[in-house]
C-alpha positions as semicolon CSV with decimal commas, in nm:
position;residue;x (nm);y (nm);z (nm)
1;M;4,909;-7,684;5,990
2;D;4,497;-7,702;5,952
3;Q;4,240;-7,905;5,797
4;S;4,317;-7,729;5,457
5;S;4,675;-7,821;5,448
6;I;4,800;-8,084;5,215
7;P;5,075;-8,247;5,391
8;A;5,344;-8,465;5,162
9;L;5,658;-8,612;5,301
10;R;5,994;-8,417;5,228
11;R;6,199;-8,513;4,976
12;G;6,426;-8,800;5,056
13;I;6,214;-8,914;5,349
14;R;6,044;-9,284;5,248
15;R;5,814;-9,563;5,424
16;H;5,992;-9,876;5,476
17;F;5,915;-10,191;5,653
18;D;6,257;-10,251;5,880
19;S;6,247;-10,635;5,908
20;T;6,534;-10,609;6,248
21;R;6,256;-10,393;6,392
22;G;5,920;-10,642;6,285
23;A;5,809;-10,253;6,229
24;H;5,722;-9,962;5,936
25;V;5,990;-9,702;5,988
26;L;6,029;-9,361;5,794
27;L;6,397;-9,314;5,650
28;G;6,567;-8,999;5,570
29;P;6,909;-8,883;5,613
30;E;7,082;-9,069;5,907
31;R;6,763;-9,058;6,044
32;V;6,500;-9,350;6,167
33;V;6,155;-9,318;6,284
34;V;5,969;-9,654;6,419
35;L;5,554;-9,588;6,325
36;D;5,314;-9,751;6,498
37;E;4,994;-9,888;6,292
38;I;4,795;-9,583;6,306
39;A;5,097;-9,366;6,196
40;F;5,153;-9,565;5,912
41;E;4,851;-9,525;5,779
42;I;4,834;-9,173;5,832
43;V;5,203;-9,137;5,652
44;A;5,074;-9,385;5,358
45;L;4,820;-9,086;5,291
46;L;5,037;-8,821;5,280
47;D;5,078;-8,772;4,937
48;G;5,073;-8,373;4,848
49;K;4,748;-8,462;4,726
50;R;4,486;-8,461;5,008
51;S;4,423;-8,279;5,265
52;I;4,442;-8,297;5,621
53;T;4,035;-8,334;5,618
54;E;4,070;-8,605;5,327
55;I;4,311;-8,811;5,509
56;S;4,052;-8,804;5,810
57;K;3,778;-8,898;5,641
58;A;3,905;-9,196;5,470
59;L;4,093;-9,275;5,821
60;A;3,738;-9,289;5,969
61;I;3,584;-9,493;5,752
62;K;3,882;-9,735;5,738
63;F;3,859;-9,794;6,101
64;E;3,472;-9,667;6,194
65;A;3,599;-9,388;6,442
66;D;3,439;-9,043;6,466
67;A;3,563;-8,801;6,201
68;R;3,659;-8,530;6,458
69;E;3,904;-8,731;6,679
70;V;4,052;-8,828;6,393
71;E;4,109;-8,510;6,241
72;S;4,257;-8,353;6,521
73;D;4,492;-8,673;6,556
74;V;4,593;-8,632;6,205
75;T;4,638;-8,239;6,204
76;E;4,841;-8,281;6,555
77;F;5,081;-8,621;6,373
78;A;5,129;-8,384;6,067
79;R;5,230;-8,097;6,249
80;E;5,470;-8,313;6,457
81;L;5,618;-8,460;6,162
82;V;5,645;-8,099;6,009
83;E;5,828;-7,986;6,324
84;K;6,086;-8,254;6,282
85;G;6,136;-8,182;5,964
86;L;5,991;-8,528;5,751
87;A;5,707;-8,336;5,593
88;T;5,586;-8,053;5,463
89;E;5,271;-7,864;5,515
């Protein structure tokens, strides 16, 4: 996974607001992953069309953050999702 990767959620994985938990989650077969605010924002942009760089730039603007730091965080989070079988590169 690098800055040019174009990640997307795997088929069958979806975002959902779980009112019981009061949190956004990723739902998959026999799996629930609770997302914090930043993770939710990243996941919302994993559309299979935008690269890590494009996602990072959008988030850096939205949160008025350093683009390099955001890119590092987005890359690491996307890598973790791929490793857990929740996303594709």
